[in-house]
C-alpha positions in Angstrom: 0.0 0.0 0.0 3.0 2.3 0.6 4.5 2.3 -2.9 1.6 3.9 -4.8 2.1 7.0 -2.6 5.9 7.0 -3.2 5.3 6.5 -6.9 3.0 9.6 -7.0 5.8 11.7 -5.6 8.4 10.2 -8.1 6.1 10.6 -11.1 5.8 14.3 -10.4 9.6 14.6 -11.0 11.6 14.3 -14.2 12.1 10.5 -14.8 15.9 10.5 -14.6 15.9 12.7 -11.5 13.4 10.4 -9.8 15.5 7.4 -10.7 18.5 8.8 -8.9 16.5 9.7 -5.8 14.8 6.3 -5.8 18.1 4.4 -5.9 19.4 6.4 -3.0 16.2 5.6 -1.2 16.8 1.9 -1.7 20.2 2.3 -0.1 18.7 4.2 2.8 16.0 1.5 3.3 18.8 -1.1 3.6 20.8 1.0 6.0 17.7 1.6 8.2 16.3 -1.9 8.0 13.1 -0.5 6.4 13.1 -2.7 3.3 10.7 -5.2 4.9 8.0 -2.4 5.1 7.8 -2.0 1.3 8.6 -5.5 0.0 6.6 -8.7 0.4 8.4 -11.7 1.8 9.7 -13.8 -1.1 8.7 -17.5 -1.4 11.8 -19.7 -1.9 11.8 -21.5 -5.3 15.3 -22.7 -6.1 16.1 -23.4 -9.8 19.2 -24.5 -11.5 20.0 -22.6 -14.8 23.4 -22.2 -16.6 24.9 -24.4 -14.0 24.0 -21.9 -11.3 21.6 -22.4 -8.4 19.2 -19.5 -8.1 17.2 -19.1 -4.8 14.2 -18.0 -6.9 13.8 -17.3 -10.7 13.1 -13.6 -10.4 15.8 -11.2 -11.5 16.4 -7.5 -11.9 17.1 -6.6 -15.5 20.1 -4.5 -16.5 19.8 -0.8 -16.7 18.4 0.1 -13.2 21.8 -0.1 -11.6 24.3 0.6 -14.4 27.4 1.1 -12.2 26.7 -1.5 -9.5 26.3 1.2 -6.9 23.2 -0.2 -5.2 23.7 -4.0 -5.3 23.1 -4.6 -1.6 20.1 -2.4 -1.3 18.4 -4.1 -4.3 19.3 -7.5 -2.9 17.3 -6.8 0.3 14.1 -6.7 -1.9 14.3 -10.5 -2.5 15.6 -10.8 -6.1 16.9 -14.3 -6.9 19.6 -12.6 -9.0 20.6 -9.1 -10.0 22.0 -7.9 -13.3 24.0 -4.6 -13.4 25.3 -2.6 -16.3 25.4 -2.1 -19.3 29.0 -1.3 -18.7 31.6 -0.2 -21.3 35.4 -0.3 -21.3 35.7 3.5 -20.9 33.3 5.9 -19.0 30.8 7.7 -21.2 28.1 10.3 -20.7 25.5 8.6 -22.9 23.0 10.6 -25.0 21.9 14.2 -24.2 19.2 14.8 -21.6 16.2 14.4 -21.4 16.5 10.8 -22.4 14.1 8.9 -20.1 10.3 9.3 -20.5 7.3 7.7 -18.9 4.1 6.7 -20.6 1.9 6.1 -17.5 -1.3 5.6 -19.5 0.2 2.4 -21.0 2.6 1.5 -18.2 5.5 2.1 -20.6 8.9 3.8 -20.6 10.9 5.1 -23.5 14.6 5.5 -23.0 17.6 6.6 -25.1 20.2 6.6 -22.4 23.0 5.4 -24.6 25.0 3.2 -22.2 25.8 6.1 -19.8 28.1 4.6 -17.2 31.3 5.2 -15.2 33.3 2.5 -17.0 34.2 -1.0 -16.2 36.8 -0.3 -13.5 34.4 1.9 -11.5 31.8 -0.9 -11.7 34.3 -3.5 -10.4 35.2 -1.3 -7.4 31.5 -1.2 -6.5 31.1 -4.9 -7.0 34.0 -5.7 -4.8 32.7 -3.5 -2.0 29.2 -5.2 -2.1 28.2 -8.0 0.3 25.7 -9.7 -2.0 28.2 -11.5 -4.3 30.4 -12.4 -1.3 27.5 -14.2 0.3 26.8 -16.2 -2.8 24.3 -13.9 -4.5 24.2 -14.3 -8.3 25.3 -11.1 -9.9 25.1 -10.8 -13.7 27.3 -8.1 -15.3 26.0 -6.8 -18.6 28.7 -5.6 -21.1 28.6 -3.4 -24.2 30.7 -1.3 -26.5 31.6 2.4 -26.2 29.7 4.7 -28.6 33.0 6.0 -30.1 34.3 2.5 -30.9 33.6 1.7 -34.6 31.2 -1.2 -35.1 33.9 -3.2 -36.9 36.0 -3.0 -33.7 33.1 -3.7 -31.4 34.3 -7.2 -30.4 37.4 -5.6 -28.9 35.3 -3.7 -26.4 33.3 -6.8 -25.4 36.6 -8.8 -24.9 38.1 -6.0 -22.8 35.0 -6.0 -20.6 34.8 -9.8 -20.4 38.5 -10.0 -19.4 37.9 -7.5 -16.6 34.6 -8.7 -15.2 35.1 -12.4 -15.5 36.5 -13.0 -12.0 33.7 -11.0 -10.3 30.6 -12.1 -12.3 28.1 -14.8 -11.6 27.3 -14.7 -15.3 28.1 -12.2 -18.1 25.4 -10.8 -20.3 26.4 -9.6 -23.8 24.2 -6.7 -24.9 24.1 -6.4 -28.7 20.5 -5.2 -28.8 20.2 -1.7 -27.4 18.6 0.6 -29.9 20.4 3.6 -28.4 24.0 3.0 -29.6 24.5 3.6 -33.3 24.7 0.4 -35.4 24.8 -1.8 -32.3 22.0 -4.1 -33.6 24.1 -4.8 -36.7 26.0 -7.2 -34.5 22.9 -9.5 -34.5 23.3 -10.2 -38.2 24.9 -13.4 -39.6 28.6 -12.9 -40.1 29.0 -10.2 -37.4 27.2 -12.3 -34.9 29.2 -15.4 -35.8 32.5 -13.6 -35.4 31.5 -12.0 -32.1 30.2 -15.2 -30.5 33.3 -17.2 -31.7 35.7 -14.7 -30.2 33.8 -14.4 -26.9 33.5 -18.2 -26.5 37.2 -18.7 -27.1 38.1 -16.0 -24.5 35.6 -17.5 -22.1 37.3 -20.9 -22.2 40.7 -19.3 -21.8 39.5 -17.4 -18.8 37.9 -20.5 -17.3 41.3 -22.2 -17.4 43.0 -19.1 -15.9 40.5 -18.6 -13.0 39.7 -22.3 -12.5 36.0 -21.4 -12.7 33.5 -21.4 -15.6 31.4 -18.2 -15.8 28.4 -18.6 -18.1 27.6 -16.1 -20.8 24.2 -15.0 -22.1 23.3 -13.1 -25.2 20.7 -10.3 -25.0 18.6 -9.9 -28.2 16.1 -7.5 -29.5 12.3 -8.0 -29.9 12.4 -6.5 -33.4 13.5 -9.7 -35.2 11.8 -11.6 -38.0 11.4 -15.4 -37.9 14.5 -15.9 -40.1 16.7 -13.8 -37.8 15.4 -15.6 -34.7 16.3 -19.0 -36.3 19.7 -17.7 -37.4 20.5 -16.4 -33.9 19.3 -19.7 -32.3 21.6 -21.6 -34.7 24.6 -19.3 -33.8 24.0 -19.7 -30.1 24.0 -23.5 -30.4 27.0 -23.6 -32.7 29.1 -21.5 -30.3 27.8 -23.2 -27.2 26.5 -20.1 -25.4 25.0 -20.7 -22.0 21.8 -18.7 -22.3 19.9 -16.1 -24.2 18.0 -13.1 -22.7 14.8 -12.3 -24.7 14.3 -9.4 -25.0 15.6 -5.8 -24.9 13.4 -2.8 -25.6 11.5 -2.3 -28.9 11.6 0.4 -31.6 7.9 -0.3 -32.3 5.3 2.1 -30.8 2.4 -0.4 -31.1 0.0 0.1 -28.2 1.2 3.7 -27.3 0.2 5.5 -30.5 -0.8 9.1 -29.9 0.1 9.1 -26.1 2.3 11.7 -24.6 6.0 10.8 -24.9 5.3 8.0 -27.4 7.0 9.9 -30.2 10.3 10.2 -28.3 13.2 8.4 -29.9 14.5 5.4 -28.1 13.5 1.9 -26.9 10.1 1.2 -25.5 9.8 -1.0 -22.5 7.1 -1.9 -20.0 3.6 -3.4 -20.6 3.4 -2.4 -24.3 6.4 -4.7 -25.2 5.0 -7.7 -23.4 3.2 -9.4 -26.3 6.0 -8.7 -28.8 8.8 -9.9 -26.5 6.9 -13.0 -25.5 6.2 -14.0 -29.2 9.9 -13.7 -30.0 10.7 -15.8 -26.9 8.2 -18.5 -28.0 9.8 -18.7 -31.5 13.2 -18.7 -30.0 12.3 -21.5 -27.6 11.0 -23.6 -30.6 14.2 -22.9 -32.6 16.5 -23.8 -29.6 14.5 -27.0 -28.8 15.7 -26.8 -25.2 19.4 -26.8 -26.0 20.0 -23.6 -23.9 17.9 -21.7 -21.4 16.0 -18.5 -22.0 15.8 -15.6 -19.6 12.4 -14.0 -20.3 12.2 -10.2 -20.0 9.9 -7.6 -21.4 6.7 -6.1 -20.0 6.3 -8.2 -16.8 3.9 -6.2 -14.7 2.5 -8.9 -12.5 2.8 -12.6 -11.5 0.7 -13.9 -14.4 2.9 -12.1 -16.9 5.9 -13.9 -15.5 4.0 -17.2 -15.6 3.3 -16.7 -19.3 7.1 -16.2 -19.9 7.8 -19.5 -18.1 5.1 -21.3 -20.1 6.6 -19.8 -23.3 9.9 -21.5 -22.5 11.8 -19.2 -20.1 13.7 -20.7 -17.2 14.2 -17.4 -15.4 12.5 -13.9 -15.7 13.7 -10.3 -15.3 12.0 -7.0 -15.1 12.9 -3.3 -14.8 9.9 -1.1 -16.0 7.5 -3.3 -13.9 9.6 -2.4 -10.8 9.1 1.3 -11.6 5.4 1.0 -11.9 4.7 -1.7 -9.3 7.5 -1.2 -6.8 9.2 -3.9 -4.6 5.9 -5.7 -4.1 6.3 -7.1 -7.6 9.3 -9.2 -6.6 7.4 -11.2 -4.0 4.2 -11.5 -6.2 6.2 -12.9 -9.2 8.2 -15.3 -7.0 5.0 -16.6 -5.4 3.3 -17.1 -8.7 6.3 -18.8 -10.3 6.7 -21.1 -7.3 3.2 -22.5 -8.0 3.8 -22.7 -11.8 7.2 -24.5 -11.4 5.9 -26.9 -8.8 3.0 -27.9 -11.0 5.3 -28.6 -13.9 7.6 -30.9 -12.0 
């Protein structure tokens, strides 16, 4: 009951300003022990995916905590895993402000942040100061390329980030699907994708030998793919023995928000309007993969039943970001409870 009042205050502010205040508030709740007042208790529902044991299948998607500054505060809310980033080798400011826009009438968000972050070294300092990974919490680190790096050199940026984060990550997410970095989605196409996945896989195996620990990798894809592209990506993921796929990122489509305030802003659309599109891509991907690697379902989860539909469509884990903005911490417990029932019934 508390969060709708908090949200009313935040929604009166500019979206990016509200985000910064909200994240500081999460840290304050942890420090004061107040997290239990705004978050439902989370039902245990352990699942094993990518060789990792998750206490529950509910994750925070990348983008909320780009620099890993709020890991322990977020962990208090009951997430089964947390994904931070997207991070790039060098710090960058991202796109000019304003770059984050709410569409409350449709429970949507448009962003064109552009991988604003403090750089991989700053993120790692924050990760190493956090208690969550030290206590066995599963922390995903989402990696990308700098805006100034030419697309033909993109793999170099991903390899730099992989080298640096490998020892501190529970898993690594490779983001080639943000619509807000010029030409980035070109990496989803045949030859470019094949080359990138081959180089990442080779480096992953080298690092596994060096660290004596295998850290899984997941590829994050867009919802704006046709059937042929989905099949080609599935084939490439199998061929290069990737560990998982995250489906999906934000969409360039404006279906479902036509004519609403902020719908015309450039950037990727997330939240409720992307649910159907992302779930359809996930279903087709699940068919193409035939169970050979797991799917992390993300896109438009606003309640427990939305998450259940992702699981029924072939996902092994789920993530959300926009739903957290609209529903607050309560959503974590609601989704975990729903999925516990769904998973128990399917066993």
